[in-house]
C-alpha positions in Angstrom: -54.0 65.7 -34.1 -52.7 68.8 -36.2 -53.5 67.5 -39.7 -54.7 64.5 -41.4 -52.2 62.9 -43.9 -53.2 61.9 -47.4 -54.3 58.4 -48.2 -50.9 57.5 -49.8 -49.0 58.1 -46.8 -51.5 56.5 -44.5 -51.3 53.3 -46.6 -47.6 53.4 -46.8 -46.0 50.6 -44.9 -43.7 52.3 -42.2 -41.0 51.7 -39.6 -40.9 53.9 -36.3 -37.7 53.8 -34.5 -37.7 56.7 -32.4 -41.0 56.7 -30.3 -41.0 57.4 -26.4 -43.8 55.6 -24.9 -45.0 58.3 -22.4 -44.8 61.0 -25.3 -46.7 58.9 -27.5 -49.7 58.9 -25.6 -52.8 60.0 -27.4 -55.5 62.6 -26.7 -57.9 59.7 -26.3 -55.5 57.7 -23.9 -54.9 61.0 -21.8 -58.8 61.4 -21.6 -58.9 57.8 -20.2 -56.3 58.5 -17.6 -57.9 62.0 -16.5 -61.1 60.3 -15.8 -59.0 57.9 -13.6 -57.2 60.5 -11.7 -59.4 63.6 -11.5 -57.8 64.5 -8.0 -54.7 65.6 -10.0 -56.5 68.5 -11.8 -54.4 68.0 -15.0 -55.8 69.4 -18.3 -55.2 68.5 -21.8 -53.4 71.6 -22.7 -50.7 70.6 -20.1 -50.2 67.1 -21.9 -49.8 68.3 -25.5 -48.5 71.0 -27.8 -51.0 71.9 -30.6 -50.9 73.2 -34.0 -48.9 76.3 -34.6 -47.8 76.3 -30.9 -44.1 75.9 -29.6 -42.2 75.3 -26.6 -38.8 75.6 -25.3 -36.8 72.2 -25.0 -37.2 72.6 -21.1 -40.8 73.2 -21.3 -41.3 70.1 -23.4 -39.7 68.1 -20.6 -42.3 69.7 -18.0 -44.9 68.2 -20.3 -43.6 64.7 -19.7 -43.5 65.4 -15.9 -47.3 65.7 -16.1 -47.6 62.6 -18.1 -45.7 60.6 -15.7 -48.1 61.8 -12.9 -50.8 60.3 -15.0 -49.0 57.1 -15.9 -47.9 55.7 -12.5 -49.3 52.1 -12.0 -49.0 49.0 -14.0 -52.6 49.1 -15.0 -51.9 52.6 -16.7 -48.7 51.3 -18.3 -50.7 48.4 -19.8 -53.3 50.6 -21.1 -51.0 53.3 -22.8 -48.6 50.7 -24.1 -51.5 48.7 -25.8 -53.1 51.9 -27.1 -49.9 53.4 -28.6 -49.1 50.0 -30.2 -52.6 49.8 -31.8 -52.4 53.4 -32.9 -49.3 53.1 -34.5 -50.5 50.0 -36.3 -53.5 52.0 -37.5 -51.3 54.3 -38.9 -49.7 51.9 -41.2 -46.6 51.2 -38.9 -45.6 47.5 -39.5 -42.5 47.5 -37.3 -42.0 49.8 -34.1 -39.4 50.2 -31.6 -40.8 51.8 -28.4 -38.3 53.3 -25.9 -38.9 54.3 -22.3 -37.1 54.7 -19.1 -38.1 52.2 -16.3 -39.6 54.2 -13.4 -40.2 53.2 -9.8 -43.3 54.8 -8.0 -43.2 54.4 -4.3 -46.9 55.5 -3.7 -48.3 52.9 -6.0 -45.6 50.1 -5.5 -44.6 50.0 -9.2 -40.7 48.7 -9.6 -38.5 49.2 -12.7 -38.6 45.5 -13.3 -42.4 45.6 -13.4 -42.4 48.5 -15.4 -40.5 46.8 -18.3 -42.5 43.6 -17.7 -45.7 45.5 -18.3 -44.6 47.0 -21.5 -43.5 43.4 -22.7 -46.8 42.1 -21.7 -48.7 44.7 -23.7 -46.3 44.0 -26.6 -47.4 40.3 -26.5 -51.0 40.9 -25.9 -51.2 42.9 -29.0 -49.5 40.2 -31.1 -51.9 37.5 -29.5 -54.7 39.8 -30.8 -53.4 39.8 -34.1 -52.4 43.5 -34.4 -50.4 43.7 -37.7 -47.2 45.1 -36.3 -44.0 43.9 -35.0 -42.9 45.7 -31.8 -39.7 45.7 -29.8 -38.5 47.7 -26.8 -35.4 49.8 -26.1 -34.9 50.3 -22.3 -33.8 54.0 -21.8 -31.3 55.7 -19.7 -32.3 59.1 -18.6 -29.1 61.1 -18.3 -30.4 63.2 -15.3 -30.3 60.3 -13.1 -26.5 59.8 -12.9 -23.9 57.0 -13.5 -25.2 54.8 -10.8 -28.7 54.5 -12.0 -27.3 54.3 -15.6 -25.4 51.0 -14.8 -28.4 49.6 -12.9 -30.6 50.3 -16.1 -28.0 48.5 -18.3 -28.1 45.6 -16.0 -31.9 45.7 -16.2 -31.7 45.7 -20.2 -29.2 42.8 -20.1 -31.5 40.7 -18.1 -34.4 41.5 -20.3 -32.5 40.9 -23.5 -31.9 37.4 -22.5 -35.4 36.6 -21.0 -37.8 38.4 -23.4 -37.5 36.4 -26.4 -35.9 39.1 -28.4 -38.4 41.6 -27.4 -35.7 44.1 -25.6 -33.3 44.8 -28.4 -31.4 47.7 -27.1 -30.4 50.8 -24.9 -31.6 54.4 -25.3 -29.9 57.3 -24.0 -32.3 60.5 -23.5 -33.4 62.8 -21.0 -32.7 66.5 -20.8 -29.5 67.0 -22.9 -28.4 70.1 -21.0 -28.0 68.1 -17.8 -24.8 66.0 -17.1 -22.3 64.9 -19.6 -21.9 61.9 -21.8 -18.5 60.9 -20.7 -19.8 60.1 -17.2 -22.1 57.5 -18.9 -19.5 56.1 -21.1 -18.8 52.9 -18.8 -22.4 52.0 -18.5 -22.9 52.4 -22.4 -19.7 50.4 -23.1 -20.9 47.7 -21.0 -24.3 47.6 -22.8 -22.4 47.5 -26.0 -20.2 44.6 -24.9 -23.1 42.4 -23.9 -24.9 42.7 -27.2 -27.4 45.6 -26.7 -27.9 47.8 -29.5 -27.5 51.6 -28.7 -29.6 54.5 -29.9 -28.0 57.7 -28.5 -29.6 61.1 -28.4 -26.8 63.2 -29.7 -26.2 66.9 -30.6 -29.8 67.5 -29.9 -28.8 71.0 -28.5 -25.9 73.1 -29.7 -22.4 73.3 -28.5 -22.0 69.7 -27.5 -19.2 68.7 -29.8 -17.0 67.3 -27.2 -19.6 65.0 -25.9 -20.9 64.1 -29.3 -17.3 63.1 -30.3 -16.8 61.0 -27.3 -20.1 59.3 -27.8 -19.4 58.7 -31.5 -16.4 56.8 -30.6 -18.4 54.1 -29.0 -19.7 54.0 -31.7 -23.5 54.1 -31.5 -25.7 51.9 -33.6 -28.2 54.7 -34.3 -28.2 58.6 -33.6 -31.4 60.4 -32.1 -31.8 63.9 -33.8 -28.2 64.7 -34.4 -29.6 68.2 -34.8 -26.3 70.2 -34.5 -23.6 67.6 -36.0 -22.8 69.3 -39.2 -20.7 72.6 -39.6 -23.4 74.6 -41.0 -25.2 74.6 -37.5 -22.0 75.0 -35.3 -21.2 71.2 -35.7 -17.9 69.9 -37.3 -16.9 68.1 -40.4 -15.0 65.7 -38.4 -18.2 64.8 -36.4 -20.1 64.3 -40.0 -16.9 62.1 -41.2 -17.2 59.7 -37.9 -21.2 59.4 -38.6 -20.7 58.6 -42.3 -17.5 56.4 -41.6 -19.5 54.0 -39.3 -22.6 54.5 -41.5 -24.6 55.4 -38.3 -28.2 56.1 -39.3 -30.1 59.1 -38.1 -33.5 59.2 -36.4 -35.0 62.3 -37.7 -38.2 64.1 -36.0 -39.1 67.1 -37.9 -42.3 68.3 -35.9 -40.6 67.4 -32.5 -37.7 69.6 -33.5 -39.8 72.6 -34.9 -42.1 72.5 -31.9 -39.3 72.3 -29.5 -37.5 75.1 -31.3 -34.2 73.2 -31.9 -34.8 73.8 -35.5 -36.3 77.2 -37.1 -38.8 75.7 -39.5 -39.4 72.7 -41.4 -37.4 73.8 -44.5 -34.1 74.4 -42.3 -34.6 70.8 -40.9 -31.3 68.8 -41.2 -33.1 66.1 -42.8 -32.1 67.7 -46.0 -28.3 67.7 -45.1 -28.3 64.0 -44.4 -30.6 63.0 -47.3 -28.7 64.9 -49.9 -25.6 62.9 -48.6 -27.4 59.7 -49.2 -26.9 58.9 -45.5 -29.3 56.4 -43.8 -32.1 58.8 -42.5 -35.3 57.3 -40.9 -38.3 59.6 -40.3 -39.7 59.3 -37.0 -42.3 60.9 -34.5 -40.4 61.2 -31.1 -43.6 61.9 -29.1 -46.7 61.6 -31.4 -49.0 62.5 -28.4 -47.1 65.6 -27.1 -46.4 66.7 -30.5 -50.0 66.0 -32.0 -48.5 64.1 -35.0 -48.3 60.8 -36.6 -45.9 58.7 -38.8 -47.9 59.4 -41.9 -47.9 63.1 -41.4 -44.1 63.3 -40.7 -43.6 61.6 -44.0 -46.0 63.9 -45.9 -44.3 66.9 -44.3 -40.9 65.7 -45.4 -42.2 65.0 -48.8 -43.9 68.4 -49.1 -41.1 70.4 -47.5 -38.1 68.7 -49.6 -40.0 67.9 -52.9 -39.7 64.2 -52.6 -41.6 62.0 -55.1 -43.8 59.1 -54.0 -41.4 56.7 -55.3 -38.6 58.6 -53.2 -40.8 58.4 -50.1 -41.4 54.5 -50.7 -37.5 54.1 -51.0 -37.1 56.1 -47.7 -39.7 54.0 -45.9 -38.2 50.8 -47.2 -34.5 51.6 -46.4 -35.6 52.1 -42.7 -35.9 48.5 -42.6 -32.1 48.2 -42.8 -31.7 50.3 -39.6 -34.0 48.3 -37.3 -32.5 46.5 -34.0 -34.2 43.2 -34.8 -32.3 40.3 -36.3 -31.9 39.8 -40.1 -34.5 37.3 -40.4 -37.0 39.9 -39.3 -35.7 42.6 -41.6 -36.2 39.9 -44.5 -39.9 39.4 -43.5 -40.4 43.1 -43.4 -38.7 43.5 -46.9 -41.1 40.9 -48.2 -44.0 42.6 -46.7 -43.2 45.8 -48.4 -42.8 44.1 -51.8 -46.4 42.4 -51.3 -47.9 45.9 -50.4 -46.3 48.0 -53.1 -49.0 47.5 -55.8 -52.0 48.4 -53.7 -50.2 51.6 -52.1 -49.4 52.7 -55.8 -52.6 51.9 -57.2 -54.3 55.2 -56.1 
């Protein structure tokens, strides 16, 4: 972990909407995996990007490849998923949407279906143990895997949406943004939308993707991941911004991830400021708390210190994130009540 957040941010009830399962695996969990698989000769430095370090986006994706080598059995997935859920809960996160691309591993017999089932089992186990967090799952399409796999992934997500008692709520589009074109994935995404899956799409994560962003915004998605290069000041366009605002599509914003992945120069030039000043729904998220050595409390504290937000403004930011979750209205109401109940003790210090 790079820094420890102050008590207020730790106590603050939070909503996490952009968390990749494998990128969220903590130092402690990696340690357990390394002990299980010494033959891989993997070192800690290969699985995380520490304080003051930066990597190109391409190098960040190489880190994920290493983590995938460590997480390749049902047992591994069960362990990392339960660890990740409990770590978010310990950080004051009350509602979490995890996302991950279903993987098959021929050498261990892992199937995509069992991959998703195991994550769902981990969610249920944490709930049965009384961990104070409501967790849902987004099945991810990795854009590198092409159109056929994308459509298979949508069908898998559809099946789980109907059979998981509301735990699978949506679909994520992610993977290396420089590979492929969003237009090829439109049929799969449209099908997902038509069957009732919510869509969170990584969008304008790198520069010069105006055409793709425009096409994907026409769906429209229910939330946008990153949206780093949407606005005109960074090479986007006013028409993209207008589409986002007209459809009131919330943005999932990940400060440390963008700075360490070098898509944003520094914290003060992060596009959080642009959207926040417009009063547009903006949700602070971690992206990959393990890889980027952060947690959600730190991300809120960074946003507050960088952009001069008062504690009241931070509270409102956290509370408004509830409006952006993919779980139904009943869950939103329960969370709003939880925030009301917790407010006095959070502000007592």
